[in-house]
TORGU-290608 format. One line per 4 residues: number of its first residue (from 1); their letters; for each residue x, y, z of N, C-alpha, C. Coordinates in nm, 2 decimals. Layout:
BEGIN
NUM = a = X,Y,Z,X,Y,Z,X,Y,Z | ...
END
This chain:
BEGIN
1 = mdwq = 19.42,10.76,-28.85,19.53,10.75,-28.96,19.63,10.72,-28.95 | 19.71,10.66,-29.03,19.86,10.61,-29.01,19.94,10.66,-29.12 | 20.02,10.62,-28.99,20.13,10.70,-29.07,20.25,10.63,-29.16 | 20.29,10.75,-29.27,20.39,10.67,-29.42,20.47,10.62,-29.34
5 = vfwt = 20.55,10.54,-29.42,20.68,10.45,-29.33,20.77,10.49,-29.48 | 20.88,10.57,-29.47,20.97,10.54,-29.61,21.11,10.51,-29.57 | 21.20,10.42,-29.63,21.31,10.40,-29.65,21.44,10.47,-29.65 | 21.51,10.51,-29.65,21.57,10.61,-29.69,21.69,10.48,-29.81
9 = qial = 21.78,10.59,-29.87,21.86,10.48,-29.98,22.00,10.45,-29.92 | 22.04,10.46,-29.80,22.12,10.40,-29.73,22.07,10.38,-29.62 | 21.97,10.33,-29.60,21.90,10.21,-29.55,21.88,10.07,-29.62 | 21.85,10.15,-29.69,21.84,10.00,-29.89,21.99,9.93,-29.88
13 = adlk = 22.07,9.99,-29.83,22.19,9.98,-29.90,22.23,9.90,-29.78 | 22.21,9.92,-29.61,22.20,9.85,-29.50,22.16,9.70,-29.54 | 22.01,9.71,-29.57,21.97,9.58,-29.57,22.00,9.50,-29.65 | 22.00,9.57,-29.75,22.06,9.49,-29.87,22.21,9.42,-29.87
17 = qvhd = 22.32,9.49,-29.76,22.42,9.44,-29.72,22.41,9.25,-29.61 | 22.29,9.30,-29.58,22.26,9.24,-29.48,22.22,9.10,-29.52 | 22.16,9.12,-29.64,22.05,9.02,-29.74,22.22,8.99,-29.78 | 22.30,9.04,-29.85,22.42,8.91,-29.96,22.46,8.85,-29.79
21 = yiar = 22.52,8.95,-29.68,22.63,8.84,-29.60,22.53,8.68,-29.52 | 22.39,8.72,-29.54,22.31,8.58,-29.48,22.32,8.48,-29.60 | 22.32,8.56,-29.75,22.27,8.45,-29.80,22.40,8.40,-29.91 | 22.54,8.46,-29.85,22.60,8.36,-29.85,22.65,8.25,-29.79
25 = dspf = 22.53,8.21,-29.71,22.55,8.06,-29.67,22.39,8.03,-29.70 | 22.24,8.04,-29.70,22.13,8.07,-29.71,22.06,8.15,-29.81 | 22.04,8.18,-29.93,21.98,8.25,-29.98,21.84,8.21,-29.90 | 21.78,8.12,-29.92,21.66,8.09,-29.81,21.65,8.18,-29.68
29 = yaaa = 21.67,8.17,-29.64,21.75,8.23,-29.51,21.76,8.42,-29.48 | 21.80,8.44,-29.60,21.84,8.58,-29.61,21.73,8.63,-29.66 | 21.61,8.58,-29.77,21.54,8.63,-29.84,21.39,8.64,-29.68 | 21.40,8.54,-29.61,21.29,8.51,-29.52,21.36,8.69,-29.42
33 = fvak = 21.52,8.69,-29.38,21.53,8.75,-29.32,21.45,8.91,-29.34 | 21.43,8.95,-29.44,21.45,9.08,-29.53,21.33,9.08,-29.53 | 21.22,8.96,-29.52,21.07,8.93,-29.54,21.01,8.98,-29.39 | 21.09,8.94,-29.30,21.01,9.00,-29.15,21.11,9.12,-29.10
37 = vrks = 21.26,9.17,-29.19,21.25,9.34,-29.12,21.13,9.43,-29.21 | 21.12,9.36,-29.28,21.02,9.49,-29.42,20.88,9.47,-29.33 | 20.87,9.36,-29.29,20.72,9.33,-29.23,20.73,9.44,-29.07 | 20.86,9.43,-29.00,20.89,9.49,-28.85,20.86,9.68,-28.94
41 = aasl = 20.95,9.72,-29.01,20.96,9.80,-29.07,20.78,9.86,-29.08 | 20.70,9.74,-29.18,20.57,9.85,-29.17,20.50,9.85,-29.07 | 20.47,9.77,-28.93,20.45,9.78,-28.85,20.44,9.89,-28.81 | 20.49,10.02,-28.83,20.54,10.12,-28.78,20.48,10.21,-28.85
45 = rkmp = 20.39,10.16,-28.89,20.24,10.24,-28.96,20.16,10.31,-28.80 | 20.23,10.18,-28.75,20.03,10.23,-28.65,20.13,10.23,-28.52 | 20.15,10.30,-28.47,20.22,10.40,-28.35,20.38,10.34,-28.34 | 20.45,10.41,-28.36,20.57,10.42,-28.44,20.69,10.47,-28.32
49 = rrcr = 20.63,10.57,-28.21,20.66,10.58,-28.12,20.67,10.45,-27.94 | 20.61,10.35,-28.00,20.59,10.26,-27.93,20.70,10.21,-27.84 | 20.82,10.27,-27.97,20.96,10.21,-27.98,21.08,10.32,-27.93 | 21.22,10.26,-27.82,21.22,10.32,-27.72,21.33,10.49,-27.85
53 = itpe = 21.39,10.53,-27.76,21.46,10.65,-27.76,21.53,10.59,-27.88 | 21.60,10.63,-27.95,21.79,10.53,-28.00,21.87,10.65,-27.87 | 21.95,10.54,-27.78,22.06,10.62,-27.69,22.13,10.73,-27.73 | 22.18,10.66,-27.82,22.30,10.78,-27.91,22.29,10.85,-27.98
57 = fnhp = 22.13,10.90,-27.98,22.05,11.08,-28.07,22.04,11.12,-27.95 | 21.96,11.04,-27.81,21.86,11.11,-27.72,21.81,11.24,-27.82 | 21.71,11.17,-27.88,21.66,11.29,-27.92,21.56,11.21,-27.93 | 21.35,11.26,-27.91,21.25,11.22,-27.92,21.17,11.14,-28.01
61 = svrd = 21.26,11.21,-28.15,21.16,11.16,-28.24,21.27,11.07,-28.34 | 21.43,11.02,-28.26,21.53,10.93,-28.37,21.44,10.81,-28.25 | 21.38,10.71,-28.30,21.36,10.57,-28.21,21.43,10.41,-28.29 | 21.45,10.31,-28.23,21.48,10.20,-28.32,21.41,10.12,-28.21
65 = miig = 21.38,10.00,-28.37,21.32,9.88,-28.30,21.42,9.78,-28.29 | 21.41,9.69,-28.22,21.55,9.61,-28.23,21.49,9.46,-28.32 | 21.58,9.41,-28.43,21.53,9.29,-28.46,21.58,9.17,-28.50 | 21.61,9.06,-28.40,21.65,9.00,-28.35,21.81,9.10,-28.34
69 = ryrl = 21.93,9.02,-28.39,22.04,9.08,-28.36,22.07,9.23,-28.45 | 21.98,9.30,-28.47,21.99,9.42,-28.54,21.88,9.56,-28.53 | 21.92,9.67,-28.54,21.83,9.77,-28.49,21.82,9.86,-28.61 | 21.67,9.88,-28.63,21.63,9.96,-28.70,21.60,10.09,-28.67
73 = ifrv = 21.71,10.17,-28.70,21.68,10.31,-28.67,21.60,10.39,-28.76 | 21.50,10.49,-28.72,21.43,10.59,-28.79,21.38,10.71,-28.74 | 21.33,10.80,-28.75,21.34,10.90,-28.73,21.13,10.94,-28.75 | 21.04,11.00,-28.64,20.96,11.03,-28.68,20.89,11.19,-28.67
77 = egkr = 20.88,11.24,-28.79,20.82,11.36,-28.84,20.69,11.29,-28.90 | 20.59,11.43,-28.73,20.46,11.45,-28.84,20.45,11.31,-28.86 | 20.36,11.29,-28.96,20.24,11.12,-28.94,20.35,11.00,-29.08 | 20.51,11.12,-29.08,20.59,11.03,-29.13,20.70,10.95,-29.05
81 = vfil = 20.71,10.82,-29.06,20.84,10.79,-29.06,20.99,10.74,-29.17 | 21.07,10.78,-29.08,21.21,10.79,-29.21,21.30,10.68,-29.18 | 21.27,10.60,-29.21,21.37,10.43,-29.18,21.53,10.49,-29.20 | 21.64,10.50,-29.10,21.77,10.55,-29.13,21.85,10.47,-29.14
85 = afih = 21.87,10.39,-29.07,22.00,10.26,-29.10,21.89,10.18,-29.06 | 21.97,10.01,-29.07,21.94,9.90,-29.07,22.12,9.85,-29.00 | 22.10,9.87,-28.88,22.26,9.85,-28.83,22.28,9.68,-28.71 | 22.37,9.63,-28.74,22.38,9.51,-28.60,22.41,9.53,-28.49
89 = gard = 22.31,9.56,-28.42,22.34,9.62,-28.31,22.52,9.55,-28.23 | 22.58,9.52,-28.21,22.72,9.54,-28.19,22.77,9.60,-28.26 | 22.76,9.67,-28.33,22.81,9.75,-28.37,22.77,9.92,-28.34 | 22.89,9.98,-28.34,22.93,10.17,-28.23,22.81,10.24,-28.31
93 = idkt = 22.74,10.31,-28.26,22.65,10.37,-28.36,22.72,10.49,-28.41 | 22.77,10.54,-28.30,22.80,10.69,-28.32,22.92,10.70,-28.38 | 23.04,10.55,-28.42,23.17,10.58,-28.47,23.07,10.52,-28.63 | 23.00,10.42,-28.65,22.96,10.42,-28.80,22.89,10.56,-28.85
97 = wede = 22.80,10.57,-28.76,22.78,10.79,-28.85,22.88,10.81,-28.83 | 22.96,10.84,-28.81,23.10,10.93,-28.80,23.19,10.84,-29.00 | 23.22,10.71,-28.96,23.32,10.66,-29.03,23.23,10.73,-29.18 | 23.10,10.65,-29.18,23.02,10.70,-29.31,22.95,10.81,-29.34
101 = krld = 23.04,10.88,-29.23,22.96,11.03,-29.27,22.80,11.08,-29.28 | 22.70,10.99,-29.23,22.56,11.03,-29.24,22.49,11.15,-29.16 | 22.42,11.19,-29.22,22.35,11.28,-29.16,22.32,11.29,-29.03 | 22.34,11.39,-28.97,22.25,11.34,-28.81,22.12,11.37,-28.81
105 = prp = 22.07,11.26,-28.79,21.95,11.21,-28.77,21.81,11.30,-28.72 | 21.91,11.37,-28.60,21.80,11.50,-28.54,21.77,11.60,-28.62 | 21.70,11.64,-28.61,21.60,11.74,-28.67,21.63,11.89,-28.60
END
């Protein structure tokens, strides 16, 4: 049985922000990149624990996948995967979580 993958509203907003940024130069590449991200996220239906534990949260249920220069951060709960964020790899995750008052992803 496959895991179910769910996007949180904040993660969708992150993805839209990246799309809009890329689209300023190229709507085509923005759409292609979003398609790549969605396909990568969908691949979490199979073996989501193959991805590394996110060092900033250091909890086995919180993991991330590198996609280009970005990190797709997600939590695994039973047979469900929740996409929590899509953030540029150069950003300070702890600061982002604090500044944007995001909920602690650890159960």
